[in-house]
C-alpha positions in Angstrom: 0.1 0.0 0.1 2.9 2.4 0.7 4.0 1.9 -3.0 0.8 4.1 -3.9 3.2 7.0 -2.2 6.2 6.2 -3.3 9.4 6.8 -1.3 10.2 9.9 -0.4 6.3 10.7 -0.1 6.0 8.0 2.6 9.2 9.3 4.5 7.6 12.6 4.5 4.2 11.7 5.8 5.8 9.7 8.5 7.8 12.5 9.7 4.8 14.5 9.8 3.0 12.0 11.8 5.9 11.7 14.2 5.8 15.4 14.7 2.0 15.4 15.2 1.0 17.5 12.3 -2.0 17.4 10.4 -2.0 14.6 7.8 -4.8 14.7 5.0 -4.5 12.0 2.4 -6.8 12.5 -0.6 -7.6 9.9 -3.6 -9.9 9.6 -6.1 -9.9 5.9 -5.3 -11.1 5.6 -1.9 -10.1 2.0 -1.9 -6.6 3.3 -1.4 -7.1 5.9 1.5 -7.5 3.4 4.5 -4.6 0.8 3.6 -2.1 3.8 3.2 -3.3 5.4 6.5 -2.9 2.0 8.4 0.6 1.3 6.8 1.8 4.8 8.1 0.2 4.3 11.8 1.9 0.5 11.7 5.2 2.3 10.8 4.8 4.3 13.9 5.0 1.6 16.2 5.5 1.4 19.3 4.2 4.9 19.1 0.8 5.5 18.8 -1.3 8.4 17.0 -3.5 9.8 19.9 -5.2 12.7 18.1 -8.3 12.0 15.6 -8.0 9.2 13.3 -10.8 9.1 10.5 -9.5 7.6 7.5 -12.5 8.1 5.3 -14.0 11.4 6.1 -17.5 12.0 4.6 -18.3 15.4 2.8 -20.6 16.6 5.1 -18.1 16.4 7.8 -15.3 18.5 6.0 -15.4 21.3 8.5 -13.1 18.9 10.7 -10.3 19.7 8.6 -10.2 23.3 10.1 -10.0 22.1 13.5 -6.7 23.3 15.5 -5.8 20.1 16.8 -4.0 17.1 14.5 -5.7 14.9 12.8 
């Protein structure tokens, strides 16, 4: 699943996750989102993402991306 991102983007996304920055994954194919998100959280082991984790966000909840906390 990380092959979808490529090695440079994978490292960038992992660094953002470890720094507790906001991460927003976007794809035209929804089937790609959850495996990539799960792979990133797995790479963080033994650390855990303690903020909001919503692999698929419905359009009606898009205001969540404006929240001040990491997601």
